[in-house]
TORPA-4810 file (N, C-alpha, C, O; in nm, 3 decimals):
<nodes>
NODE_1_11.027_5.891_7.128_10.949_6.074_7.144_10.818_6.060_7.219_10.737_5.971_7.194_M
NODE_2_10.804_6.139_7.298_10.599_6.173_7.299_10.605_6.260_7.254_10.685_6.344_7.216_N
NODE_3_10.396_6.212_7.261_10.333_6.271_7.143_10.260_6.432_7.207_10.190_6.431_7.308_T
NODE_4_10.277_6.501_7.167_10.183_6.581_7.211_10.072_6.569_7.342_10.067_6.586_7.464_R
NODE_5_10.030_6.549_7.285_9.865_6.464_7.392_9.950_6.417_7.525_9.918_6.466_7.633_A
NODE_6_10.029_6.345_7.519_10.122_6.264_7.596_10.174_6.376_7.741_10.165_6.384_7.864_E
NODE_7_10.240_6.459_7.601_10.340_6.635_7.710_10.220_6.675_7.736_10.233_6.716_7.852_R
NODE_8_10.108_6.691_7.707_9.978_6.773_7.741_9.975_6.716_7.928_9.987_6.766_8.040_E
NODE_9_9.951_6.584_7.864_9.828_6.511_8.056_10.018_6.555_8.119_10.036_6.598_8.234_A
NODE_10_10.109_6.538_8.042_10.216_6.537_8.214_10.223_6.669_8.274_10.237_6.709_8.390_T
NODE_11_10.206_6.735_8.140_10.261_6.913_8.247_10.079_6.893_8.298_10.065_6.916_8.418_G
NODE_12_10.002_6.871_8.256_9.883_6.841_8.351_9.918_6.802_8.549_9.894_6.842_8.663_R
NODE_13_9.986_6.701_8.473_9.947_6.643_8.637_10.088_6.744_8.678_10.108_6.763_8.798_R
NODE_14_10.158_6.789_8.604_10.297_6.811_8.701_10.238_6.970_8.797_10.270_7.001_8.912_G
NODE_15_10.162_7.033_8.718_10.081_7.134_8.719_9.965_7.140_8.879_9.942_7.240_8.946_E
NODE_16_9.921_7.023_8.897_9.805_6.962_8.987_9.905_6.932_9.111_9.871_6.940_9.229_A
NODE_17_10.051_6.890_9.060_10.084_6.805_9.238_10.207_6.966_9.257_10.259_6.999_9.364_L
NODE_18_10.222_7.029_9.141_10.229_7.203_9.209_10.206_7.288_9.298_10.266_7.365_9.373_A
NODE_19_10.054_7.240_9.260_9.927_7.355_9.272_9.874_7.254_9.418_9.779_7.296_9.484_A
NODE_20_9.943_7.124_9.455_9.934_7.118_9.608_10.056_7.104_9.698_10.061_7.098_9.821_W
NODE_21_10.158_7.100_9.604_10.271_7.149_9.702_10.243_7.272_9.765_10.258_7.277_9.887_Y
NODE_22_10.210_7.356_9.714_10.189_7.519_9.704_10.074_7.540_9.843_10.077_7.596_9.952_L
NODE_23_10.003_7.482_9.784_9.918_7.461_9.911_9.956_7.432_10.040_9.945_7.514_10.132_R
NODE_24_10.006_7.304_10.053_10.025_7.267_10.205_10.131_7.336_10.230_10.179_7.293_10.335_L
NODE_25_10.227_7.471_10.162_10.356_7.547_10.191_10.238_7.706_10.267_10.288_7.806_10.317_K
NODE_26_10.088_7.682_10.252_10.012_7.823_10.288_9.959_7.936_10.134_9.896_8.034_10.171_G
NODE_27_9.977_7.928_9.997_9.944_7.911_9.930_9.796_7.867_9.889_9.752_7.754_9.871_W
NODE_28_9.719_8.013_9.879_9.593_8.035_9.794_9.600_8.018_9.604_9.654_8.097_9.528_R
NODE_29_9.527_7.890_9.567_9.547_7.850_9.363_9.450_7.985_9.337_9.328_7.973_9.349_I
NODE_30_9.484_8.061_9.315_9.402_8.220_9.206_9.319_8.099_9.052_9.196_8.095_9.050_L
NODE_31_9.364_8.052_8.989_9.407_8.051_8.825_9.484_7.941_8.846_9.575_7.917_8.924_A
NODE_32_9.420_7.869_8.744_9.563_7.828_8.643_9.473_7.772_8.497_9.358_7.739_8.467_R
NODE_33_9.613_7.787_8.432_9.619_7.747_8.285_9.618_7.824_8.203_9.615_7.801_8.082_R
NODE_34_9.622_8.000_8.292_9.576_8.116_8.280_9.672_8.135_8.096_9.794_8.149_8.096_V
NODE_35_9.610_8.133_7.992_9.655_8.248_7.811_9.597_8.295_7.826_9.482_8.279_7.868_K
NODE_36_9.704_8.441_7.772_9.633_8.564_7.756_9.706_8.523_7.552_9.734_8.417_7.496_T
NODE_37_9.711_8.693_7.498_9.770_8.674_7.359_9.937_8.689_7.387_10.026_8.641_7.316_P
NODE_38_9.958_8.788_7.536_10.146_8.753_7.489_10.174_8.619_7.554_10.297_8.610_7.560_R
NODE_39_10.100_8.477_7.623_10.214_8.424_7.667_10.172_8.373_7.822_10.173_8.444_7.923_G
NODE_40_10.138_8.244_7.815_10.054_8.113_7.897_10.117_8.137_8.073_10.236_8.126_8.102_E
NODE_41_10.023_8.167_8.157_10.062_8.129_8.300_10.015_7.964_8.299_9.942_7.913_8.214_I
NODE_42_10.070_7.902_8.401_9.992_7.750_8.505_10.014_7.817_8.553_10.078_7.890_8.477_D
NODE_43_10.002_7.901_8.737_9.966_7.850_8.813_9.974_8.019_8.867_10.088_8.039_8.910_L
NODE_44_9.900_8.123_8.875_9.839_8.228_9.015_9.825_8.262_9.178_9.744_8.307_9.259_I
NODE_45_9.897_8.235_9.174_9.886_8.235_9.373_9.901_8.293_9.419_9.983_8.380_9.387_A
NODE_46_9.825_8.297_9.554_9.830_8.402_9.705_9.874_8.363_9.784_9.844_8.244_9.802_R
NODE_47_9.973_8.426_9.889_9.956_8.401_10.051_10.009_8.504_10.115_10.123_8.550_10.110_R
NODE_48_9.908_8.537_10.179_9.930_8.717_10.216_9.922_8.811_10.098_9.858_8.832_9.995_G
NODE_49_10.059_8.873_10.195_10.040_9.015_10.066_10.086_8.982_9.920_10.077_9.071_9.835_G
NODE_50_10.149_8.821_9.875_10.182_8.828_9.749_10.130_8.725_9.701_10.082_8.621_9.746_T
NODE_51_10.155_8.790_9.558_10.062_8.688_9.458_10.177_8.675_9.329_10.214_8.769_9.258_V
NODE_52_10.222_8.540_9.321_10.314_8.438_9.226_10.252_8.440_9.105_10.132_8.462_9.097_A
NODE_53_10.329_8.416_8.999_10.272_8.398_8.861_10.333_8.255_8.859_10.441_8.237_8.916_F
NODE_54_10.301_8.203_8.827_10.439_8.013_8.854_10.433_8.009_8.716_10.355_8.046_8.628_I
NODE_55_10.553_7.947_8.726_10.587_7.813_8.533_10.593_7.761_8.637_10.631_7.821_8.738_E
NODE_56_10.540_7.585_8.633_10.604_7.465_8.619_10.655_7.415_8.535_10.607_7.423_8.422_V
NODE_57_10.806_7.322_8.568_10.822_7.240_8.463_10.808_7.080_8.545_10.825_7.076_8.666_K
NODE_58_10.787_7.000_8.495_10.770_6.893_8.528_10.977_6.783_8.388_11.028_6.826_8.285_W
NODE_59_10.998_6.709_8.435_11.144_6.646_8.361_11.133_6.501_8.446_11.144_6.477_8.566_R
NODE_60_11.110_6.426_8.343_11.159_6.323_8.386_11.272_6.290_8.476_11.264_6.248_8.592_E
NODE_61_11.393_6.317_8.398_11.473_6.258_8.497_11.559_6.482_8.560_11.585_6.582_8.493_R
NODE_62_11.568_6.454_8.698_11.632_6.526_8.730_11.716_6.686_8.698_11.696_6.806_8.719_A
NODE_63_11.834_6.585_8.629_11.952_6.689_8.598_11.853_6.766_8.492_11.846_6.885_8.521_E
NODE_64_11.807_6.745_8.424_11.689_6.834_8.337_11.639_6.924_8.366_11.601_7.013_8.289_E
NODE_65_11.628_6.920_8.507_11.523_7.104_8.536_11.633_7.177_8.536_11.576_7.286_8.534_L
NODE_66_11.785_7.213_8.536_11.873_7.282_8.553_11.844_7.411_8.429_11.846_7.531_8.455_D
NODE_67_11.811_7.341_8.262_11.728_7.429_8.145_11.651_7.369_8.147_11.673_7.379_8.026_Q
NODE_68_11.573_7.309_8.158_11.410_7.354_8.162_11.320_7.496_8.191_11.197_7.493_8.195_A
NODE_69_11.406_7.635_8.213_11.331_7.776_8.152_11.431_7.846_8.175_11.491_7.852_8.282_V
NODE_70_11.461_7.915_8.060_11.514_8.009_7.994_11.472_8.148_8.028_11.361_8.188_8.063_D
NODE_71_11.580_8.210_8.012_11.547_8.378_7.985_11.421_8.384_7.910_11.329_8.415_7.986_P
NODE_72_11.372_8.362_7.753_11.188_8.398_7.687_11.148_8.337_7.736_11.060_8.405_7.788_Y
NODE_73_11.130_8.195_7.790_11.080_8.136_7.887_10.965_8.278_7.956_10.859_8.332_7.926_R
NODE_74_11.074_8.287_8.065_11.056_8.364_8.203_10.950_8.538_8.118_10.834_8.564_8.149_L
NODE_75_11.014_8.601_8.043_10.946_8.697_7.970_10.856_8.696_7.938_10.791_8.798_7.963_R
NODE_76_10.766_8.556_7.841_10.650_8.521_7.835_10.495_8.521_7.905_10.383_8.565_7.876_R
NODE_77_10.584_8.410_8.061_10.568_8.461_8.143_10.497_8.606_8.259_10.393_8.631_8.320_V
NODE_78_10.601_8.654_8.242_10.630_8.821_8.295_10.540_8.912_8.173_10.482_9.003_8.233_A
NODE_79_10.519_8.916_8.066_10.401_8.954_8.006_10.270_8.945_8.005_10.193_9.040_7.992_A
NODE_80_10.232_8.797_8.022_10.142_8.736_8.050_10.070_8.800_8.125_9.964_8.854_8.093_A
NODE_81_10.154_8.800_8.301_10.136_8.852_8.360_10.075_8.961_8.379_9.977_8.955_8.453_A
NODE_82_10.114_9.099_8.317_10.077_9.184_8.329_9.986_9.245_8.274_9.936_9.357_8.269_E
NODE_83_9.975_9.103_8.218_9.732_9.170_8.092_9.658_9.120_8.193_9.536_9.133_8.186_A
NODE_84_9.712_9.058_8.299_9.622_9.005_8.386_9.631_9.011_8.543_9.568_8.938_8.619_V
NODE_85_9.725_9.115_8.581_9.756_9.144_8.756_9.662_9.166_8.752_9.592_9.091_8.819_A
NODE_86_9.575_9.296_8.666_9.471_9.349_8.765_9.377_9.289_8.795_9.299_9.351_8.868_H
NODE_87_9.343_9.164_8.762_9.212_9.090_8.764_9.303_9.051_8.934_9.261_9.129_9.019_R
NODE_88_9.429_8.937_9.001_9.433_8.898_9.115_9.540_9.007_9.194_9.569_8.968_9.307_H
NODE_89_9.603_9.137_9.152_9.672_9.126_9.286_9.563_9.292_9.331_9.454_9.342_9.301_A
NODE_90_9.660_9.315_9.400_9.500_9.419_9.541_9.636_9.518_9.474_9.739_9.469_9.426_R
NODE_91_9.612_9.636_9.484_9.731_9.811_9.566_9.809_9.769_9.643_9.767_9.699_9.735_P
NODE_92_9.930_9.793_9.633_9.970_9.708_9.735_10.072_9.539_9.783_10.135_9.490_9.877_G
NODE_93_10.029_9.509_9.645_10.041_9.307_9.652_10.242_9.345_9.604_10.288_9.444_9.546_D
NODE_94_10.312_9.229_9.655_10.370_9.219_9.541_10.376_9.171_9.492_10.311_9.067_9.504_I
NODE_95_10.458_9.188_9.384_10.415_9.040_9.231_10.524_9.009_9.158_10.590_9.076_9.078_Q
NODE_96_10.535_8.878_9.201_10.688_8.844_9.165_10.612_8.697_9.021_10.507_8.635_9.004_R
NODE_97_10.732_8.708_8.959_10.774_8.511_8.875_10.793_8.440_8.965_10.797_8.507_9.068_I
NODE_98_10.807_8.340_8.982_10.849_8.174_9.033_10.853_8.064_8.988_10.734_8.037_8.974_D
NODE_99_10.913_7.973_8.953_10.869_7.895_8.912_10.952_7.730_9.002_11.023_7.749_9.101_V
NODE_100_10.938_7.638_8.970_10.792_7.533_9.048_10.922_7.427_8.986_10.976_7.496_8.901_L
NODE_101_10.946_7.382_8.988_11.034_7.242_8.920_11.034_7.107_8.966_11.122_7.073_9.045_L
NODE_102_10.945_7.023_8.927_10.939_6.915_8.983_11.010_6.802_8.883_11.024_6.831_8.764_L
NODE_103_11.056_6.670_8.933_11.074_6.560_8.888_11.038_6.405_8.984_11.010_6.414_9.104_A
NODE_104_11.043_6.276_8.917_10.988_6.229_8.997_11.112_6.132_9.098_11.218_6.073_9.074_P
NODE_105_11.056_6.150_9.177_11.172_6.068_9.334_11.216_6.188_9.367_11.293_6.168_9.460_G
NODE_106_11.210_6.366_9.332_11.296_6.453_9.385_11.178_6.571_9.467_11.066_6.592_9.420_R
NODE_107_11.223_6.627_9.576_11.130_6.742_9.668_11.114_6.832_9.534_11.200_6.832_9.446_F
NODE_108_10.999_6.906_9.528_10.967_6.969_9.455_11.041_7.151_9.483_11.024_7.221_9.583_P
NODE_109_11.125_7.188_9.355_11.245_7.311_9.406_11.085_7.425_9.343_11.011_7.427_9.245_R
NODE_110_11.102_7.499_9.471_11.018_7.619_9.404_11.152_7.776_9.464_11.221_7.814_9.559_H
NODE_111_11.107_7.815_9.304_11.237_7.921_9.223_11.149_8.051_9.315_11.027_8.041_9.303_M
NODE_112_11.165_8.092_9.346_11.097_8.290_9.389_11.176_8.317_9.406_11.292_8.287_9.434_A
NODE_113_11.057_8.445_9.371_11.136_8.590_9.236_11.267_8.527_9.117_11.384_8.565_9.105_N
NODE_114_11.196_8.425_9.047_11.255_8.380_8.978_11.235_8.531_8.807_11.276_8.516_8.692_A
NODE_115_11.175_8.630_8.857_11.193_8.765_8.787_11.101_8.777_8.860_11.005_8.715_8.907_L
NODE_116_11.189_8.943_8.863_11.068_9.115_8.965_11.009_9.101_8.891_11.036_9.014_8.809_M
NODE_117_10.905_9.172_8.880_10.808_9.191_8.834_10.852_9.406_8.913_10.771_9.497_8.893_L
</nodes>
């Protein structure tokens, strides 16, 4: 079993890879690891008039990705997004919750609108 420090380091690497992937797709990273009393947002990114609050999940085995995110986790990200949206979204922007799933040897899977705001 991995220690908490090892899991933390792996999570940070996954978030860094996710940020690079999003940049290559035309997104601008606005913030990383945003903590609120309601929850944490791994990445906040903008592309045009869309602001995405992104949950990043890294798993050692691609088979584990399908169970990596559950409705409870998405609701916590949504609650955190509501708390900080005013800092990142402009009037008229589309705001959404996305999920980015990563595993070694696999192309990232970006699930847009995993939970609509």
